[in-house]
Structure formats: C-alpha cells, structure tokens
N, C-alpha and C positions, 0 to 999 in steps of 0.2 A: 471896826478896828479901833483899839484904844492905844493912844500914844500920849505920853505926858509932854508938856511943853519943854521941860528941862531935858528930857531924853531926846526929843527931836532936835532941839538946838545944839545939844552936845554931839550927837552922832552925825547929823547931816548939815547942820548949820541953818536949819529952817526957822524963820522967825514966826511964821503963822501956819495955820492949818492948811490954807490955800497953797502956800509955797511947798509944804510937805507933800500935798497931793500932786502938785505939778511935777515934783521930783520923782515921785513914784510912777506917774504916768509916763514920763520921759524914759525912765529905766525899763518899764514894761514894753514900750514901743521898740526900744533898741533890742531887747531880748527877742521879740517877735521877728524883727528884721533879720537878726543873726540866724535864727532858727529857719526862716524861709530860705535864706541864702545857702545854708548848709544842706537843706533838703534838695534845692535845685542843683547844687554841686554833686550830691550823691546820685541823683537821677542822671545827670549828664555823664558822670563817670561810668555808669553802667554796673552790672552785677560783678561781684568779686569772682576770682578764678575758681574757687572750689564750691560755689553755690549751685547745686544741682537743679534746684527748682527754678532759679533765675536763668540758668543755662538753657533749660528746656523751653522757657518762655522766649528766650532770645532766639533759639532755633526756629520756633514756631512763627515768631513775628517776621523773621528773615524770609521764610518760605512764602508767607502771605504777601509781603511787599515785592518779592522777586518776580512772581508770576501773577500779573494782574488780570485775572479772568473776569469776563463780564458776568453779572449776576443772572442773566438769562441767555438762552441760546437763540441767536438770530437765524432765521430761516433764509437760505439763499434764494429759494424759489418756491412757489406754490404749485403743487401738482393738481391737474384737473382729474377728477375721477369720473 
C-alpha cells in the first residue's frame, strides 16, 4: 500500500507509518467485531418468516430435538435357542 506522508497526516492525522498502520489495524478489528456481532444476532434471531428453506430446516431440527431416540436398539432380554 502506498500512502504519502502529507496524505496520511491530512486525512487521519498520522505522523508516521507505524501510527498509520496502528490506526488501520484498530479500524479493521472494530469492523471484524461488528461483523461477528451482527452474525451472532442474525443466528439468534432465527430465519425470517417467508424463508422456505430455513423454515424446513427449523421444522427438521425441531423434530430431531423433540424425540431423542437412542442410536441403537437395546434388547430387553436374550432368548435361549
């Protein structure tokens, strides 16, 4: 990235290259945090009303959590042959 000294000083008030990179890094981290929070809020809110694909997933996941079947069938007794 090429930035002139005059341009960096005039636009963000950075005196040195290190200060400019610190400002860029801080802004980047803030953007990443905001994006992560927005994603978490969207997931917590759930699918929108008219979203058929998400609705089918919601129905499917509700059935799976509602009836917790064991993955194997337990025998109650063994018969002698």
